[in-house]
C-alpha positions in Angstrom: -25.5 -15.9 8.8 -26.8 -14.9 5.4 -27.9 -11.5 6.8 -24.3 -10.9 8.0 -22.8 -11.9 4.7 -25.3 -9.6 2.8 -24.4 -6.7 5.2 -20.7 -7.2 4.5 -21.3 -7.3 0.7 -23.3 -4.1 0.7 -21.0 -2.1 3.1 -19.8 1.2 1.7 -16.1 1.6 1.4 -14.8 5.1 1.5 -11.3 6.4 0.8 -9.6 8.0 3.8 -8.0 11.3 3.2 -4.5 11.5 4.7 -3.9 13.9 7.5 -1.3 16.6 6.8 0.4 16.3 10.2 4.1 16.5 9.5 4.1 20.2 8.8 5.3 19.9 5.2 3.6 21.7 2.3 2.9 20.1 -0.9 3.7 21.5 -4.3 0.7 19.7 -5.9 -2.7 21.1 -5.3 -4.7 17.8 -4.9 -6.1 15.7 -2.1 -3.9 13.0 -0.7 -5.5 9.7 0.3 -4.1 6.9 2.5 -4.3 3.7 0.5 -5.9 0.7 2.3 -3.4 -2.1 2.7 -3.3 -5.8 3.6 -0.1 -7.1 5.3 0.6 -10.8 5.3 3.6 -12.3 7.1 4.9 -15.4 5.3 7.9 -17.6 6.3 10.5 -15.8 4.2 8.9 -12.4 3.6 6.2 -9.9 4.3 3.7 -9.1 1.6 2.1 -5.7 1.5 -0.9 -5.2 -0.9 -2.1 -1.6 -1.4 -5.2 -0.5 -3.2 -4.4 2.6 -5.3 -7.2 2.9 -8.0 -6.2 5.1 -10.9 -2.5 4.7 -10.3 -0.2 2.6 -12.5 3.5 1.5 -12.5 4.6 4.8 -14.1 2.9 7.0 -11.5 3.9 5.2 -8.3 7.2 5.8 -6.4 8.3 3.5 -3.6 11.3 4.7 -1.6 13.2 3.4 1.4 15.1 5.9 3.5 16.3 5.3 7.1 14.1 2.3 7.5 11.0 4.3 6.4 9.2 2.7 3.4 7.1 5.4 1.6 4.5 4.7 -1.1 3.4 7.7 -3.3 1.1 7.5 -6.2 0.0 10.3 -8.5 -3.5 10.1 -10.1 -4.7 12.6 -12.7 -8.4 13.2 -13.1 -9.8 12.0 -16.4 -12.4 14.2 -18.0 -13.2 13.6 -21.7 -12.6 16.5 -24.1 -15.6 18.9 -24.4 -17.1 17.6 -21.2 -17.2 19.0 -17.7 -17.8 17.1 -14.4 -21.3 17.8 -13.1 -21.2 15.6 -10.1 -18.7 13.2 -8.5 -19.0 10.8 -5.6 -15.6 9.3 -5.9 -12.7 11.5 -4.8 -9.7 11.8 -7.1 -6.3 12.4 -5.6 -2.9 11.1 -4.9 -1.9 8.4 -2.5 0.7 8.4 0.2 1.5 6.0 3.1 4.7 5.3 5.1 5.8 2.4 7.2 8.7 2.1 9.6 10.5 -1.2 8.9 12.4 -3.2 11.5 15.9 -4.6 10.9 14.2 -7.9 10.2 13.5 -6.7 6.6 16.3 -6.9 4.0 15.8 -3.4 2.4 18.1 -4.2 -0.5 15.9 -7.0 -1.8 12.4 -5.3 -1.7 10.4 -5.9 -4.9 7.4 -4.0 -6.1 4.8 -4.7 -8.8 1.7 -3.0 -10.0 -1.4 -4.3 -11.8 -4.9 -2.9 -12.1 -4.4 -0.3 -9.4 -3.1 -2.8 -6.9 0.5 -2.4 -5.6 2.3 -5.5 -4.3 5.4 -5.2 -2.2 7.5 -8.2 -1.2 9.7 -7.4 1.8 12.1 -10.3 2.2 13.1 -11.1 5.8 16.8 -11.0 6.6 18.5 -14.3 7.1 18.6 -13.9 10.9 14.9 -13.2 11.1 13.7 -16.1 9.0 12.1 -19.1 10.7 14.4 -22.0 10.9 13.5 -25.6 11.6 15.9 -27.1 14.1 16.4 -30.9 14.0 15.8 -32.7 17.3 18.3 -35.5 17.7 17.9 -38.5 20.0 20.1 -38.3 23.1 22.2 -41.3 23.7 
């Protein structure tokens, strides 16, 4: 068991570069990465947590159009003045990921917050999609 835990702790995590499969051309000459996300369904909403290192609340756009939720984050490389990058193992680039939402999500009430490179989206469920407890009555 301890060996498995150690293996998990030392596992390398690499950023996945997004595929440019939709035929669109970008106006910004930088790599685009797909942010890793966790999605948690809760009784009244869905929580999406996206890892976007280097991005902040001023560089992230979240849009919803035709039930497609798109996350886009711009990241500028930071090189100190009078220095040049000799070697880099960590890729710097923008982030982009899209999700198609069902009608069970109330798009007008989506909330987004950003802290330390982690984007949190709360997608409230519509009233008809929420879990309701139905009281069972005794039959006479």
